[in-house]
N, C-alpha and C positions, 0 to 999 in steps of 0.2 A: 750793646756790643758794637764796637766800631767795625767798619768795613775792613779795615786793615787787619783785624784779628781773624777774619774768616778763613784765610789760607791755613792758619795754624789749627783752627777748629776742624777744618776739613781733613787735615793731615791726621789729627787725633782720632777722628771717627772712621777713617778708612781702615777696614779690617785686614785686608791682605793686599800686598803689592808684589807682583811678579815681574820679571825683567822684560827685555825687548819682545820676545815672542809669547809672553805669557799674558795673564789677565789680572785685573784688579777687581776684587769683589767688594762692594761697598755695603757697610752695615750702619747707615746713618740712623740716629734716633730722631734728631730734629735739627733744623738749621733756621737761620733768621733771614728775613728779607725786609728791606727798608721800604716803607710805604711813602706815598706822596706827602703825607703830613709830618714826616720825620719820625714817626713811631715805628718800632720794630714789631713784626708779627711773625710768629712761628709758622713755618711751612713744613709739610710732611714730604719726605722723599717719595718719588713716584714708584708705585708697584702696579701690576696689571689689574685693571678694574674694568667694569662694563660687562658686556655679554656679546658673544659671537654667534652668528647664525650663518651656516653654509647652505647654499641651494645649488644642487647639482642635478644633471639629467639622469644619471644612472648610478646604481650602487657600484662603487670603486672609483668614480671620478674624484671623490674627495681624497681617497688614499693615494691615488696616483698624482694628482695635480695640486692639491692644497696642503699636503704634508711636506715639511714638518710644522707649518704654521698651526695646523689642526691639533696635533698631539701636544704641542707646547701650550696651546690655549687650554686644553684639558688639564694639563699638569698644574696650572695656576689655581684651579678651583673655581674659576668664573663659570657662569652659565654658558654651556655650549650646546647648540642644537643644530642638527643637520637635516635638511629637507631633501627628499628624493622625489623628483617629479614623475619619473616613469618607473615601471617595475623592472626594466632591463631584461625582459623575458627572452629576447633573441630568438633562436630556433628551438628553444626548449630542451636542449641536450646539455646536461651537466657532465661533460666528459673531457678528459685530458688526452690529447693525442700528440705525442712528440717522440723523438728517438729514445727518450728515457722513460716516458710515461705512456702507457697504453691502457686506458680504461675500457671495459667492456661496453659495447654499444647497446643502447636500450631505446625504447620508444620515446618520441618527443613529448614533453610535458611542460608547457610554458609556465603553468601555475606552480609546478614543483620546482622548476629551475629558478624562478623568481624568488620562491621561498628559501631555496638554498643560498642564494646571494644575500638575502636578508640575514640568514644565520651567520654567514661569513662576516658581514658588516657588524652584527652584534658582537661577535667574538673579537674582532679587531678593536672595536671601541672599548669593550670590557678590558682588553689587555692594555690599551693606552691609559685607561682610567684607574685600573686596580692591579694590573700585572697578571690577571688571571682571565683567560678567555671564557671560562665557564661561569663567570659572575652572572647573577640572575637578573633578568629583565621582567618588567611588567608590561603587558601589551593590552591596549584598549582601543576602541573605536570612538572617534569624535565626529560630530557633524561639522561641515564646512560652510562658509558663507556662499559657496558656489552651488549649494544644493546637493552635494555629494557627501562623502565621508573620507576620513583619513585615519590611518593607524598611527598611534603615538606609543612609542616604547620608552620607558623610563628605567634607567639603570638603578637597581635598588640600593646598591652600596654607594652610589654617587648620583643622587637624584637630580643634580643639576645638569647631568648629561642626558639629552633626549634625542630620539630619532623620530622623524615624521615622514610617513610613507604616503605620498599622494596617489600612487599606484595607477597612473595613466599608462596607456599603451605606448611602447617605444616605436621608433620608425622601422626597426628591423632591417635597416640598411644604413651604411655610413653616409652615402650621398644620393641614393636612389630617390626619385621623386614619388614617394609613397604618400598619397593623400591622407591616410589614416596615421597621422603623426603630429607632433608639435608644430612642425613646419607647415603641414597642410592646414592645421587649425589656425595658425597665425595668418597664413595667406588666404584664408577663406575658401579653400578647396573642399573642405567638409564643414557642415554646420556644427558638428560636435565631435569630440574625441572621447571614446569610451575607455573604461577602466580595464586593467588586466590585474585581477585580484590574485594574490598568491594563495597557495594551497592551505596555509596555516593562519591566514589573517583573521582577526576578529571583525573585519569590516563586512557588513552585509546590509543591503543587497548590492548588486551591480549598479553602476551609475555612469553618466557621461557629463562632460562640460562643453558648453559653448566657449568661444574665445573669451567673452566678457566674464563668464562664470569661472573660468580657469584663473583669470587675473584676480577676481574677487577672492577665490579660495586661497591663493598664495598670499595676497595682502592680508587676509584674515589670520594666517599663520604669523605674519609679522606682528599684527596687533596683539596676538596672544602672548608672544615671547618678548616683544619690545626690545629688539637687538640694538646695540650701539655700533656694531660692525656687521655689515652684510657682505659675505663672500660669495662670489658666483663666477661663472665662466665667461668667456669672451663672446659678446654678441656680434663682433665684426672682425673675424680673423683674416678675411680676404679670401681670394680664390686663386686656384692654379691657372696656368696659361690655358688649360683645357676647359676652364670654367667651373670646375668642381670646387666646393669649399675646402679650405685647408684644414678644417676640423670636422668632427662628426656633426651632422645636421641637428641632432638633438641637443648637443652642447650649445650651438649657435642660437637656436630658437628658444631653448629653455632659458638662456640668459636674456633674451628679449622679453619673454614673459616676466622674468624677474624685474627688468627695467620698468615695465608697465605696472607691476604690482608695487614696486617701491615708490613710483610716482603717485599712485593712489594712496598708499599708506602715508606718504608725507603730508597729505592734506588733513590727516586726523590730528586732533589736538592733544590727546592723552598719550603722549609718547616722548621718549628722549630724542635728542639729536642722534643721527646715525650717519656713518660713512659707508661707501661701497668700494670693495676691492675686487678687481677682475683678475682672473688667472688664465694663463696660457695652457692649452691642453695638447692636442696632437702635434701642433707645430714644434713642440719641444724635441721631437724626434730628430730634427735636422740641425739642432742648435747645441752648443757646447754644454756640458754638465755644469751645474752651479754649486752642488753640494760637496762638502769634504767627505772623505771615505767613511768616517765614523757616523756622520749624520745620515749618509745614504744607506749604510748598513742597517741602522735603526729603522729607517723608513721601509726598507725591504722586508724587515722582520714582520711588520704589521701587515704588509701585503701577503706574505706567506701564510700568516694566520687566516686572513680572509680567503685565500686560495685553497685552504684545507689540504695543505701539502702532505700531512701524514695519513690522510684518508681513513682515519679511525673514527668510529661512530661514537664520539664523545658527547654529542648533543641530543641523541635519541630521536632526531627528526627523520621521518621516512624520505623527505626530500633531499637530505644530505646536509652536511655541516659547513659548507662553503662553496666557492665558485671554482670548480675544477677546470673550467676553460682558462682561468687565470693561472692555474697551476702549471699549464704548459709553458708559460713565460711570465713569471711573477715580476720581472723587472720592467714589463711592458717594452716599448721601443725606446729604452734608455730613460724612461720616465722616473724610475726610482732614484735616479741620480740628480734630479732637477726639480726646482721650483722657480717659477718665473711669473711676474705680473705683466698683464697686457696693457694696463693703464695705471697712472699714479706712481710711477717709479722715477720721476724726476726730482731733482734736489733744489730747483731754483724758485721755490714758492715763498721765500722771505726776502725782503729787501729793506734798505734804508731810504727814507724820504728826506725830509729836512734833517740837518745834522742831529744825530742821536735818536731820531724817531724811527722805530722799526715797525714794519708791517708784515704780518704773516697771513697767508691765504690757504684755505682748504675747502673742499666741497662737503657740505653737510646737508642732508635732506634733499639732495639734488639742486642745491643753491650754493652760490659762492659766499662763503663766510670769511670774515677777516677779524684779526686781533691786532691791536697796536699798543705801543707804549711811547710816551713823549720824551723819555730820557732814561739814562742808565739806572737812576734811582726811583723812577716812577713805576707804578704798578701797570701791568697789562690790563687792557680792557677788551671785552668781547665774550663770545662771538657776536658780531653784528653782520648783517646780510646786505649784499648788493640787491638791486631790484631783480625780481623774477624774470624768467625768459618766456613766459607764456604757457598756456595750458597745453599739456601733451608734450612738453619739452623738459629737459633737465641738463644741467651742467655735468660733464664727465669729470672724473677724478683727474687731477693734474693741472694746477694753476701755475701761471707764469707772469709774475709782476715785474715791471721795470720802472726805474726812476727816470723821469724826464728832466731836462736841464733846469727847469724852474721849480723842481722839487715835487711836482705832482706825480702820482702813481698811475700807471696804466696796467691793467691786469688782463691777460689773455687766457683763453681756455678753448676747449671744444664743447659743443652742445649737441645732444642727440634729440632729434624730433621723432616721436613715435608715430604721429600721424593718425588719421582716421581710416586710412586704407594701407595695405602693405606697401604700395608703391611710394607712399609719402615718408616711409622710414628713411632716415639719413642723418648725417653728422656734418656740421660746419664749424668753422673757426670764428670765435666771437671775442670782442674786447670791450672794456669799459674804462673810462678815464675820469679822474677827479676833476671837478670844476675848478678847484683851487687847491694849492698845497695844503694837505691836512684836512681837506673838506670832504664833502659827500661825492659819491660816484654818480656819473651820468648813466643813461640807459645803455644796454648792450647793443653793440653794432655788429653786424655780420660781415665777415670777409669771404663767405661762401666756402667752397671746397675746391681743391685742385683736381679732384676726381670729376670726370665728365661722363662716365658711363656706369651703368649698373650701380647707381648710388644706393638703392635699397638693399642690394645684395652684398655690397662690400662695405663702403664707408670705413675702411681700415686705416684712416689717416692717424698719424701720431699726435701726441700733444705738441704744441708749438714751442719753438725756441725763439727768443726775441732779442734783437739788438737795437740800440739807439745811437745815432751819430751825434756829433757835437751840436748840430743845428736842431736836434730834436726829432729827426725823421726816424720812424720806426720801421724795421723790417722783420717780418715773421717768416720762420723757416719750418717746414713741415715735411715729414716723410709721407708720400702718398701711397695709395693702395697698390701701386705697381712697384713699391719699394725703391723709389727714386726720390731725390731731394727737390722740393719746390719752394718758391719764395714769393712774397708780395711786399712791396715797399711803398711807404707814403710818398706822395708827390709833393707835398708841402707840409710844414709843421701844422698839426691840427687838421689837416686836410684829408682828402680821400686817398685810398691806396690804388696803385696801378694794378695791372693784370698779373695773374700768376705766371711766374717764370720757371722754366725747366732748367735745373742745375745739374742733372745727370746723376751718376752713381747707379749701382745695381745691388740688389739683395740687401738693402739697408735694414737694420734691426733696431728696435727700441726707439727712443726719442733722440733727435739731433740736439747738440749742445753748441752754444756760442759764447765767446768772451772776447773782449778787446784789450790788447796789452797797452803798456804805457807809451809805446811809440805810435799808437793809433792803428796798428794792424788788427783787423778783425779776423778772428779764427772761427771756423765752423767745422764740427766733426760729427761723424755718424759711424756707428759700428756696423760691421758685416759679420757673417758667420765665421770668418777667418782672420779678420784684422780690423783696421779702422781706416776710413777715408777722410781726407781733409779738403777744405775749401778755404780761400782767404783773399783779402784785398788789403793793400798797403794804406790807402788814404780814402776818405769819404768821396764818393762820386765815381771811384774806379769800379769796373765790373768785378764780380766775385770770380776768382779763378778756381779751377779744379773741375772734377775731383782729382786729388793727388794721392797716390799710395803713400802710406806713412812708414811701412816696414815694422809697425808695432805688432806684437804677438796677438794671438787669439784672445778675446775677452769673453766674459759672460753676456755681453750685449748692452750693459748700462754704463754710461760715461758721466763724469763730472769734469768741469773745466773751470779753472780759477786763474785770473791774471797774476803774473809774478814778474815784475820788472818789465823788460822788453820781450816778454814771452808769455805763454799760457801753459799752465801745468795741467796735464790730464791725469785723472785717477780712474782706475777700473779694477775689476776683480779677475783673478787668475782662475780659469776653469779647473774644476776638480779639486781645488783647495780652498777657494774663496778668499785667499789672501789679497790684500789691497796692494796694487802696484801703481807706480807713477812714472811719468816721463815729462820733461820740460820741452815744449815746442818753441824754438827760437827762430829768428829771421833766417830765411834761406831764399834761394832763387831757382825756380819760381815758387817752390813750395816750402813750408816750414821744415826745419831740421830738428831732429829729436835726440835728446840725451839718452844714454843707456837706461833701460828700465830698472827701477829700484823697488825693493820690497818695503812696505810700510806695516807689515804684520796684518792684523785684522781678525784674528781669532777664528779663521775658517768660516766666516759668515757669508751672507749672500745679499744681493740687492745693491742699490746705488749708495754712494758715500757722499755726505755733505761736507763741504770744504769752506773754511773761513780762516784766513791768517794761519796760525799755528795749530788749528783745531780740525780734526777729522771726526765725523760722526757717522756711524754705520751699524748695521745689524751684526751682532756677535753670533758665534756658532750655536748659542743657546736660543737665538731668536730675539734676545733682548737688545735694548739700545746700548751701544758701545761708544766709547769716546777715546781719542788719543790726542795728546799734545805733542807736537812734532819738533819743538825747538830745544829738545834735550833727549835723553834716553827714551826710546820708544816704550810706552807703557799704556796698554789699552785697558780702560776701565769698563767694567761690565755691570750694568744696572740690573734691577729686578722687574723691568717693565717691557712687555711686548708692545708693538705698535703696528700701524698699518702704513702701507706705502713706503716712502723714503724720507730720510731726515733732510732738513734744510739747515744751512748755516750761513751767517753773515757777520762780517766785522764792521763795526761802526767806525766813524771817522776818528774816534779817540783810540782805535786799535783794539777794543774789547770785542772778542768773538762770542757770539750767541748761537747755539744750535737748538733746533726744535723738532719735535715729532708730533704726530697725531696719534694719541693712544687708542687702544681698543675701546676706551670709554668715550670716544669722540671728543675728547678734551685736548687742548694744546698743552704740551709739556715742554719745558725749556731747561737749558743748562747754560750757565755763563762762565766764561773764563775770568777768573779773579786775578787781576794784575798783581805782580809780585810787590810785596811791601818794601823790599829792599834789594840791593844788588845781589845778595846771596840767596834770596828766596826764589822758588820756581813758580811758574804759572800753574795755579791749581784750580781746576774747575769746581764750581759748586755742584751739588748733586742735582739730578733731574727732579723737577717738581712741576706741579700744575702752574701754568702761567697765571690763571685766574683762580684764586683760592676760594673754596666753598665758604659761604657765610657761616659764622659760628653756630647759629641756631639750627642749621640744616641737620637733619637726623639720618639721612640716607645718601646713597650715591647720586641722587638727582638734586644736589644742592642748588640753592637759588643762584642764578647768574643773570646779569643784565644783558639784554639783547636789543639792538636796533631801536633804541629810544622807547621801547615798550616796557610793559611790566615784567618782573622776573618770571622766568620759565621754571616749571617744576617737572 
């Protein structure tokens, strides 16, 4: 089959196409892809595969902060497991008290309240999986590698849906310095943290964990379930000016235990590759909503099931059938209208090196992985891995590669150091550079951190944005823990970087973005809770001016920037609808001037949008990968694949756009714009498919694939 015939094949296989504000649902049976030897091989359009495992501090953190990602994962039929580190026993009172709800006061019973919360979670998951909150669960106790026990619940009607209850004691305070807590255990203030068993659990007897035992127990759960996507909370949300964490201490330190467990699990051999996605929790309260009304209402419905809003004894448990505290305010502090990633939401993780050679980077197993292809008709190869960063460290989600003038690639990221003591925990900016164009990467080098105080307590720096000037000097831009913009610039090509510079701004959210237009003007942008701030310089060597107000409307906090002639086009989501908006920043004095904001549709999705040429890639309202081609009537195509993080997109020098996502299966999935065969044909994208196809003899989802010059992994 010729490449020229592929647009017509794609058009025949598309099932439904709806206009500007609508969707396109794709029903591909098979497509062809040309291999390096000239033979054509059939590739299967991407669907959601792999397995997802959530780890949260309390029952309800998953419903408040990880939905709708969670419910959509369940709907695909993949294996979904949620691990609860603490019992969430609070003060032991399962009561609703509000102007509209006044439950009778009773004696405090922490074991019973923790059981009621479990009942509410089981009801919500049953409803997400089967549509019925009463669907039956099997509960059993298992021994853990930490020397204790955990409760495992299996949904009988959907046995791929599991809940794991570690049942440790919670802090019983949002920010108070209580030694008997995950925070106290991590910081060494107590030698061990005890269990808070629920009144109905099959786990017997009581147990406790040291810090190392807790890490071992969580890592053992990973080894049992072998997830390809691990979802957890934010280990570094930052602090208020008064010094308290911006999030619940159990969220913060629970996520740090997950980091340590993932680092230990990554050393095991019998496992698939996995990615890690971090979620924002309490800080969502002060940020704009990201979900459209229909999705927010669905999310709220599951929260109401968990909260036992009808207060009817449908479950037969003396403890109660849900969490009546949540019934007081099932929306939380605006949390039912929002989902937000704290890391890995940038779109600049793919770039072109030598003409036609594309490079894509993502973090797997705590290491930087990359895929590459040598030309438009060549197969993708990978994943291969950059050198490790040392024991007790791991690369955070969010890669930023850039092309140097000689065709070499430099890749930037942040790295977390767990350390052997609590004070050694921290995050720094690191980078690695190819020795030659298309060659191997050198060792990681550290640029340190712009934060100078309370490193172990905060380390809330963003992923970096990176710019390269015509001489090859690289500048890295980072949002620091104080929510201002900082930068470090190379002093000579290939040489060291100067000191961190303070560039101002206040209340910055998400990751900064940068792009250079055709006139040489460098643009830098960062979102705030109410608008977007701009920085810029006209020519290399000039100081970066700003911050300048842009007058742009409120965004959901994630930005994408793409050069367009003598300007840079910004893309962002509109709060409360998720629609994609855009504005072109052109030359102004002293700040850029912006065109009126235009709507690009977007299916009411959420998260960042990848941009390349005429192609936009982003999350649809169903959570799947969506795509739009913008050089004609707007039509968003909706796939059948969920993914993690944000999409990337790049246009090679021949003008062909390629978009990529990291699937829940920890595999790279790509889609290419197929150039028109003639003047009357439109640009038609091929369907999403795995960049590296499984070998034909593989019999399962862990198909052979080549890595880093070693033997195939299974």
